[in-house]
N, C-alpha and C positions, 0 to 999 in steps of 0.2 A: 179322597176328595169329600168335602162337605156337600150335602144336598141342600141347596138354598130354597127349595120348595117346601121343606118340612118345617114344622114348628120347632121351637127350641127344645132340646132333649129334656126328658123328664128326669133330670138329675136330682140329687138330694136337695132338700130344703125348698123345693119349688112350691110346696103347699103354703109356705109363709110369704111367698112373693106376691105382689099385686096381680090380680087377675089379668090386667091389661098387659103386663110383662109376659105372663105365661102363654098368652094367646098370640103374641107377636111372631110373625115368621122370622126366620134367620135373615139378617141383612144380606143383600146381594154382594157379590165380589166387588163390584164398582163402589158400593157404599162403604164396604170395609176398607178399601184402598183410600177412599176419601177421608175416612176417619184417621188413618195413619198420617196422611198429609197434614191434617189438622193438628195432630200431636207434634209433628215436626215443626210446624209454624209456631205452636205454643212454646216449644223448647227454645225458639229463637233463631231457627235456621230457615232456609228457603227450599221447599220441596222440589222446585224446578231446576236447581243447580245439578251439574253433571253427576256428582257423587251420590246424590239422593234421588235422582229421577226414577230409578227402578226399585228404590227401597220399599215402597208400599207392596209391590208384587212379591218381593222377597220375604217380607214379613208375613204375608198370607201363606206362602208356601211353608215357612217355618211353623206357623200356627197349625197348619194341617198335620204336621208331625208332632209337635209338642202336645196338642190337644186331641190327638187321634183316638184317645180312649173313649170319647163321647160316642164314637161310631161303633164301639165294641160292646157286646153283652158279655161281661166277664164270666158269668155262670156257664155260658155256652162253651167256654174254653175247657171246662172240666167234664163235659158230657161224655166224652170218650174215655172210659176207665177200663180197668183190667182186673181179673181175678187175682187176689193177692197171694194165691197158692200157699195159704197158711202162714204167711209172714205177719207177725204181730208185734214187731219191735219198732223202734224209732226210725222214721224217715225224715231226714233233715237236709235241706238245701241251703247252704250258707253263702253269704257274700254275693247275693244277687244285686247287680248294679241298680241303683235307684236314682231316677231323674224325674223331678216333678216341678210344679210351679205353685208358689204360695198364693192363695186366693186374696190375701189382704193387700199385697203390694205388687203382685205378679212378678216376684223375684224368684230366682232359681233355688230349688231344694236338691241337694246332691248327697248321696250316701249309699248305704247297703241295706238289704233286707235279708233276714233269716226266716225261713218258713219251715215248720215241722208239723208232722201229724203222726198219730198212732192209728194204723189202719184198722178198719173193721173188716169187712169182707172184700173191699175193693181198694185198688191203688190207682194212681194216675201217673202218666208220663212226667218225668221231672221237668221237661221243657214247659209243660203247662203251668207249673208253679211259678216259673219266671214270667211267663206271659200274663198270668193273673196279676202279679205285682205291677207289671208294665201297663196293663190296661187301666187299672185304677190310678196309677201315677200320672198317666197322660191326661189328667184333668186338673182343673183348678182345685187345690187341696189345702188342708191343714194336716199335719203329720198324724195327729191323734185319730182323726177320722179315717185316714188312709189305712192305718194299722187295723182298725176295727173292720173296715170293709173287706180287706184281704182275708182276715181270719173268719169272719162270719160267712163269706161266700164259700170258702173251703169247707167249713162245717156243714153248711146246707147241702152242698153238692155231693160230698163223699160220705157224710154221716160217719166220720171216724170216731175213735174213742177219745181222741184229744187233738187239739190244734194249738200251736204256739206260733206267734208272729212277733218278731222284734225288728224295729227299724232304728237305724242310727244315721243321722244326717246333719249336714250343715245347712244353714239358711242364709241366703244373701240378704234377706230383709234386715238382719241384725249385723251382718258382716260389712255390707257396702253402704249403709245409711244409719241414721239414728245413733245408737251407742257405738257402732263400728267395731264390734268384737270379732276378731279373726280366730279361726280354729276351734270354735265352740260347737259341740255336738249335742243334738237333742236325741234322747233315747226314749222310745215308746214301745210298749209291748201289750199283747193280749193273749191270755192263756185260757183255754176252754177245755171242758171235760176233765179227763184224768190228769192233764198237765196242770190243772189248778189245784191238784191234791197230791199229797205225799204218797209214795216216794217219787212219783214221776215229776213233780214240780222241781225238786232239787236236781234230779237227773237232767232235765231239759235246760235249766238255768246253768248248770255246770257245763253242759255240751255247748251252749251258746257263748260262754265266756272262755272256752278253751282256746 
C-alpha cells in the first residue's frame, strides 16, 4: 500500500522537477479515484454506469502492484550476500520476466532480462537478481535507464569484477498506437568491469545469444 502521508518518492530526475511538484504530498486515495473518473469522462463514457462504477478503485489496486517498486529500496535486496567459496566464473540468470510501464505514454513494456556478474568475494541468492529487476521495473521507466539502474546497483552492492545486463522487450507505445508496429523488440545492454573487456566481453555476449 502507498502511504499517502509521505511526499512523492525521490525517484530519478526529481532535481529537474519544479520545487512545487517535489514538495507536494502524494494525493489521497479519494483524489486518485476522482482523477480516474475524470479520465473516464474525458474518454467519453460515464463513470457512474454499472460496468465502470468500481473501476477507479480497481485501477488504484492495479497501480499499487504495477508501481510497487517506488516502495522498495533495490539496493537493500542485495544486502544479504554470501561467501563465494572461491567461485570466480560466470553467474548468469537468463530470461527473467520483465514487466514495466513506459513513462511517456504509460503503456506496457514486456520482455525478458538477462543479468550476469563475475563474483569478487561475495555472491548473492539468485532470487535477489530477479527481485532487483522487478523492483526497478515496477516504476515508470524507459528501457535504457532501467538497464543502467539494474547494472549499477548490482555493481555498487556486490563489487563484482564485472556486470552485464541485457533487456529485450516489446513496447505497446509503438505496437498499439502511432506507427502500430507489432512484434518489434528493443534490446539494451550495459557491460561493466571485465565484461567490457576481452576475453570476457566475447564470452558474455556469446552466452547471452546462445
